[in-house]
C-alpha positions in Angstrom: 25.3 -10.8 -33.2 26.3 -7.3 -34.2 25.5 -4.2 -32.7 22.9 -3.0 -35.1 20.9 -6.4 -34.2 21.5 -6.3 -30.9 19.8 -2.6 -30.5 17.1 -3.8 -33.0 16.3 -6.4 -30.3 13.3 -5.1 -28.1 14.3 -7.4 -25.2 18.0 -6.3 -25.2 17.5 -2.3 -26.1 14.6 -2.2 -23.5 17.0 -3.7 -21.0 19.7 -1.4 -21.5 17.6 1.4 -21.3 16.5 0.4 -17.8 19.9 0.0 -16.9 20.9 3.2 -18.2 17.8 4.9 -16.6 19.2 3.5 -13.1 22.7 4.9 -13.6 21.7 8.1 -14.4 19.0 8.6 -11.8 21.5 7.0 -9.0 23.8 10.0 -10.3 21.3 12.8 -10.3 19.6 11.4 -6.7 22.2 9.3 -5.1 20.6 9.4 -1.5 17.6 9.1 -2.7 17.0 6.7 -5.6 19.5 3.9 -4.4 18.5 3.3 -1.2 16.8 0.3 0.7 13.9 2.1 1.0 13.4 2.8 -2.5 13.8 -0.9 -3.9 11.5 -1.9 -0.8 8.9 0.0 -2.1 9.4 -1.0 -6.1 9.2 -4.7 -4.6 6.2 -4.1 -2.8 4.6 -2.3 -5.7 5.3 -5.1 -7.9 4.2 -8.0 -5.9 0.4 -7.4 -6.5 1.3 -7.4 -10.9 3.3 -10.5 -9.8 0.6 -12.5 -8.0 -1.8 -11.7 -11.0 1.1 -12.4 -13.7 1.2 -15.8 -12.1 -2.1 -16.8 -11.7 -2.5 -15.9 -15.7 0.3 -18.0 -16.6 -1.2 -21.0 -14.8 -4.2 -20.4 -16.6 -2.7 -20.0 -19.7 -0.5 -22.8 -19.5 -3.4 -25.0 -18.5 -5.4 -23.7 -21.8 -7.9 -21.8 -19.7 -8.5 -18.0 -20.7 -9.8 -16.1 -17.8 -10.4 -12.1 -18.7 -11.8 -11.6 -15.3 -8.5 -11.0 -13.3 -8.5 -7.5 -13.9 -11.6 -6.7 -13.0 -11.1 -8.7 -9.9 -8.1 -6.8 -8.7 -9.9 -3.9 -9.3 -12.7 -5.0 -7.0 -10.0 -5.7 -4.2 -8.4 -2.8 -4.2 -12.2 -0.8 -4.4 -12.8 -3.0 -1.3 -10.0 -2.4 0.4 -10.2 1.3 0.1 -13.5 1.0 1.1 -12.8 -0.7 4.1 -10.3 1.3 5.2 
């Protein structure tokens, strides 16, 4: 593929943008951005979305389509906040 075709590819351009942003943030904030604590927090924040995405993927592969997943996540968050 040529460079022009690569830049028009959405997956490639978004991936390159994320990598470039990570490099810039590491240069600007060297002690805060590229730390174990920061990556741990990023992965912790992604865990709920990943669990929901895997559940939706299983439903979509099996031919079912359930839109209540988002409302169940919102309800669970609200109940957790109320109980705390």
